[in-house]
C-alpha positions as CSV (number, residue, x, y, z in Angstrom):
1,X,82.7,97.1,122.7
2,X,79.5,95.2,121.7
3,X,79.1,91.6,120.7
4,X,78.7,92.8,117.1
5,X,82.0,94.7,117.3
6,X,83.8,91.5,118.6
7,X,82.2,89.5,115.8
8,X,83.5,92.0,113.2
9,X,87.0,91.7,114.7
10,X,87.0,87.9,114.5
11,X,85.7,88.1,110.9
12,X,88.3,90.7,110.0
13,X,91.1,88.6,111.5
14,X,90.0,85.6,109.5
15,X,90.0,87.7,106.3
16,X,93.4,89.0,107.2
17,X,94.8,85.5,107.7
18,X,93.4,84.4,104.4
19,X,94.8,87.4,102.6
20,X,98.2,86.8,104.2
21,X,98.3,83.2,103.1
22,X,97.5,84.1,99.5
23,X,99.8,87.2,99.4
24,X,102.7,85.1,100.8
25,X,102.7,83.4,97.4
26,X,104.0,86.6,95.7
27,X,107.3,86.2,97.6
28,X,107.7,82.7,96.2
29,X,106.7,83.4,92.6
30,X,109.9,85.3,91.7
31,X,112.0,82.3,92.7
32,X,109.7,79.9,90.8
33,X,110.2,81.9,87.5
34,X,113.6,83.3,88.3
35,X,114.7,83.3,84.7
36,X,112.3,86.2,83.9
37,X,113.0,89.8,84.9
38,X,111.0,91.5,87.7
39,X,109.4,93.8,85.1
40,X,108.3,90.8,82.9
41,X,106.8,89.2,86.0
42,X,105.0,92.3,87.0
43,X,103.5,92.9,83.6
44,X,102.6,89.2,83.2
45,X,100.8,89.1,86.5
46,X,98.9,92.3,86.1
47,X,97.9,91.7,82.5
48,X,96.2,88.6,83.9
49,X,94.8,90.5,86.9
50,X,93.3,93.1,84.5
51,X,91.8,90.5,82.2
52,X,90.2,88.6,85.1
53,X,88.9,91.9,86.6
54,X,87.4,92.9,83.3
55,X,85.6,89.5,83.0
56,X,84.3,89.7,86.6
57,X,83.1,93.3,86.6
58,X,81.5,93.3,83.1
59,X,78.0,92.3,84.3
60,X,77.9,95.3,86.7
61,X,79.9,97.8,84.6
62,X,76.9,100.1,83.8
63,X,76.0,100.7,87.4
64,X,79.6,101.2,88.5
65,X,80.8,103.4,85.6
66,X,78.6,106.3,86.6
67,X,80.4,106.6,89.9
68,X,83.8,107.0,88.4
69,X,84.6,110.7,88.9
70,X,87.9,112.1,87.8
71,X,89.0,112.2,91.4
72,X,88.2,108.6,91.9
73,X,89.9,107.6,88.7
74,X,93.1,109.4,89.9
75,X,92.9,107.5,93.2
76,X,92.5,104.2,91.4
77,X,95.5,105.0,89.2
78,X,97.9,105.8,92.0
79,X,96.7,103.0,94.2
80,X,97.3,100.6,91.3
81,X,100.8,101.9,90.6
82,X,101.9,102.0,94.3
83,X,100.2,98.8,95.5
84,X,100.7,96.6,92.4
85,X,103.1,97.4,89.6
86,X,105.7,99.5,91.4
87,X,105.5,97.4,94.5
88,X,105.8,94.1,92.7
89,X,108.8,95.1,90.5
90,X,110.6,96.1,93.7
91,X,109.5,93.0,95.6
92,X,110.6,90.6,92.8
93,X,113.9,92.4,92.5
94,X,114.4,92.1,96.3
95,X,113.6,88.4,96.3
96,X,115.9,87.6,93.4
97,X,118.8,89.6,94.7
98,X,118.4,89.3,98.5
99,X,116.3,86.3,99.1
100,X,112.8,85.6,100.5
101,X,113.8,85.9,104.2
102,X,115.4,89.3,103.9
103,X,112.5,90.6,101.8
104,X,109.9,89.3,104.2
105,X,111.8,91.0,107.0
106,X,111.8,94.4,105.5
107,X,108.2,94.3,104.3
108,X,107.3,92.9,107.8
109,X,108.0,96.4,109.2
110,X,104.8,97.6,107.5
111,X,102.7,97.0,110.6
112,X,104.9,99.4,112.5
113,X,104.5,102.1,109.9
114,X,100.8,101.7,109.4
115,X,100.1,101.4,113.1
116,X,102.0,104.6,114.0
117,X,100.2,106.5,111.3
118,X,96.8,105.0,112.2
119,X,97.3,106.0,115.8
120,X,96.7,109.6,114.8
121,X,93.1,108.8,113.6
122,X,90.2,110.0,115.8
123,X,89.2,107.3,118.2
124,X,92.2,105.2,117.6
125,X,94.0,103.5,120.5
126,X,97.0,105.4,121.8
127,X,100.5,104.1,121.0
128,X,101.1,103.3,124.7
129,X,98.4,100.6,124.5
130,X,99.9,99.2,121.3
131,X,103.5,99.3,122.6
132,X,103.7,95.6,123.5
133,X,102.5,94.5,120.1
134,X,104.9,96.9,118.3
135,X,107.8,95.9,120.4
136,X,107.2,92.2,119.7
137,X,106.9,93.0,116.0
138,X,110.2,94.8,115.9
139,X,111.9,92.1,118.0
140,X,110.7,89.4,115.5
141,X,111.8,91.5,112.5
142,X,115.3,92.0,114.1
143,X,115.6,88.2,114.7
144,X,115.0,87.5,111.0
145,X,117.2,90.4,110.0
146,X,120.1,89.1,112.2
147,X,119.6,85.7,110.7
148,X,119.8,87.2,107.1
149,X,123.0,89.1,108.0
150,X,124.9,86.3,109.7
151,X,124.1,83.6,107.1
152,X,126.5,83.5,104.1
153,X,124.8,84.9,101.0
154,X,124.7,83.3,97.6
155,X,125.6,86.5,95.7
156,X,128.0,89.5,96.0
157,X,127.5,91.9,98.9
158,X,126.6,94.7,96.5
159,X,123.8,92.6,94.9
160,X,122.3,91.7,98.3
161,X,122.6,95.4,99.4
162,X,120.7,96.4,96.2
163,X,118.1,93.8,97.0
164,X,117.8,95.3,100.5
165,X,117.1,98.8,99.1
166,X,114.6,97.4,96.7
167,X,112.8,95.8,99.7
168,X,112.8,99.1,101.5
169,X,111.2,100.7,98.4
170,X,108.6,98.0,98.3
171,X,107.9,98.7,102.0
172,X,107.4,102.4,101.3
173,X,105.2,101.7,98.3
174,X,103.0,99.3,100.2
175,X,102.7,101.5,103.2
176,X,101.3,104.3,100.9
177,X,98.9,101.8,99.3
178,X,97.7,100.3,102.6
179,X,96.8,103.7,104.1
180,X,95.4,105.2,100.8
181,X,93.3,102.1,100.1
182,X,91.9,102.1,103.6
183,X,91.1,105.8,103.2
184,X,89.2,105.4,99.9
185,X,87.4,102.3,101.0
186,X,86.0,104.1,104.0
187,X,84.9,107.0,101.9
188,X,82.7,104.8,99.8
189,X,80.8,102.6,102.2
190,X,78.1,101.7,99.7
191,X,80.6,100.3,97.1
192,X,81.2,96.5,97.4
193,X,84.8,95.7,98.4
194,X,85.1,93.3,95.5
195,X,84.0,95.9,93.0
196,X,86.7,98.2,94.4
197,X,89.3,95.5,94.0
198,X,88.2,94.8,90.4
199,X,88.4,98.5,89.6
200,X,92.0,98.6,90.9
201,X,92.6,95.5,88.7
202,X,91.3,97.3,85.6
203,X,93.6,100.3,86.4
204,X,96.6,98.0,87.0
205,X,95.9,96.0,83.8
206,X,95.8,99.3,81.8
207,X,99.1,100.3,83.3
208,X,100.6,96.9,82.5
209,X,99.6,97.4,78.9
210,X,101.5,100.7,78.9
211,X,104.6,98.9,80.2
212,X,104.3,96.1,77.7
213,X,106.2,98.0,74.9
214,X,109.0,98.6,77.4
215,X,109.3,94.8,78.0
216,X,109.3,94.1,74.3
217,X,112.0,96.8,73.7
218,X,114.2,95.4,76.5
219,X,113.8,92.0,75.0
220,X,112.0,88.8,76.1
221,X,115.1,86.7,76.6
222,X,115.9,83.2,75.5
223,X,113.1,81.0,76.9
224,X,111.7,77.8,75.5
225,X,108.0,76.9,75.3
226,X,108.1,75.1,78.6
227,X,109.5,78.2,80.3
228,X,106.8,80.4,78.8
229,X,104.1,78.0,79.8
230,X,105.4,78.0,83.4
231,X,105.6,81.8,83.3
232,X,102.0,82.1,82.1
233,X,100.7,79.6,84.7
234,X,102.5,81.3,87.6
235,X,101.3,84.8,86.4
236,X,97.7,83.6,86.1
237,X,97.8,81.7,89.5
238,X,99.2,84.7,91.3
239,X,96.8,87.1,89.6
240,X,93.8,84.9,90.6
241,X,94.8,83.9,94.1
242,X,96.7,87.0,95.4
243,X,95.3,89.8,93.3
244,X,91.6,88.7,93.0
245,X,90.9,86.6,96.1
246,X,93.6,87.9,98.4
247,X,92.8,91.6,97.7
248,X,89.0,90.9,98.1
249,X,89.7,89.4,101.6
250,X,92.0,92.3,102.4
251,X,89.4,94.9,101.4
252,X,86.7,93.1,103.4
253,X,89.1,93.1,106.4
254,X,89.8,96.8,106.0
255,X,86.1,97.6,106.6
256,X,85.9,95.4,109.6
257,X,89.0,96.5,111.5
258,X,90.5,99.8,112.7
259,X,93.5,101.1,110.8
260,X,95.9,100.4,113.7
261,X,94.8,96.7,113.6
262,X,94.9,96.5,109.8
263,X,98.6,97.1,109.9
264,X,99.2,94.1,112.2
265,X,97.4,91.8,109.8
266,X,100.4,92.2,107.4
267,X,102.3,89.9,109.8
268,X,100.3,87.0,108.4
269,X,101.7,87.7,105.0
270,X,105.2,87.8,106.5
271,X,104.7,84.5,108.3
272,X,103.3,82.7,105.3
273,X,106.0,84.1,103.0
274,X,108.7,82.7,105.3
275,X,106.9,79.4,105.6
276,X,106.7,79.1,101.8
277,X,110.4,80.0,101.6
278,X,111.4,77.2,104.0
279,X,109.3,74.7,102.0
280,X,110.9,75.9,98.8
281,X,114.4,75.6,100.2
282,X,113.5,72.3,101.9
283,X,114.8,73.2,105.3
284,X,113.5,73.8,108.8
285,X,113.7,77.2,110.4
286,X,116.8,78.0,112.4
287,X,116.4,78.9,116.2
288,X,116.4,82.6,115.3
289,X,113.7,82.2,112.7
290,X,111.6,80.0,115.1
291,X,112.0,82.7,117.7
292,X,110.9,85.3,115.2
293,X,107.8,83.4,114.3
294,X,106.8,83.2,118.0
295,X,107.4,86.9,118.4
296,X,105.3,87.7,115.3
297,X,102.4,85.6,116.6
298,X,102.7,87.3,120.0
299,X,102.5,90.6,118.3
300,X,99.3,89.8,116.6
301,X,97.7,88.3,119.7
302,X,98.6,91.3,121.9
303,X,97.3,93.7,119.2
304,X,94.0,91.8,119.2
305,X,93.8,91.9,122.9
306,X,94.4,95.7,122.9
307,X,91.4,96.2,120.6
308,X,89.0,93.8,122.4
309,X,87.2,94.2,125.7
310,X,85.1,91.5,127.3
311,X,81.4,91.7,126.3
312,X,80.3,91.1,129.9
313,X,82.2,94.2,131.1
314,X,80.6,96.4,128.4
315,X,77.2,95.1,129.4
316,X,77.8,96.0,133.0
317,X,78.9,99.5,132.1
318,X,75.8,100.0,129.8
319,X,73.5,98.8,132.6
């Protein structure tokens, strides 16, 4: 591996960490505006995402529009649905019914799914070299899961169980998005990652508009002006920080790192989501949660080590 390759890995990790810090906010948002339904939250967030994307992409629209083939439009549509609207409705439902810790646990299994699928790519590291990282990842997730099970819940068991299945659905939805997004990004090396993110934003905003009549038909609920102001502020903040900036960092990372390593970067989102949850609940992590954090960090470090070889050794081989 050359010095340039190592530089790409470090830059990719930095982008992955930044994306995780911003994406972790989406686990907190459903608690901050708990009085609003998951569908309301999703439509509000993605209407804001679509509007921001339209403003940012407008100056370059003419040069981009000519590249939008029917096949590409279809890809943008299903990526927007799987990675944004469908995912966020399931995620918000899981957080509201099962809590931030449980939801973070389930979505935290994404690295395992993506890494296993990515190991089938040509030139990817074999699973045996990734085994230490995957085992640490699973061990950390099990610690958090055991913590969620043994701690008494705030709601009925049936509600928490429904939240669990919503989290599983969110995991499946995001796995499909992570793999599909990586695939389409690599097929268009000459398109800027931010333009791709904004195109997905436009597709998501259009889909949110289609769901708006459903929200109105179900009913907006009994909220005062202060509640709606808070809802709008959170929707805009999550759209800007998570969907615009976070997605841009993620897309940049996807071009710098192999797919097997891309999956591991999701652990940053899990870690930050748990951190935000602890701050929101104003408590310290339990011993099990602290152990889980250590295992998650170990998983990322061992994955990085598996993908990196010393520059000096490469120079010797080349000589």
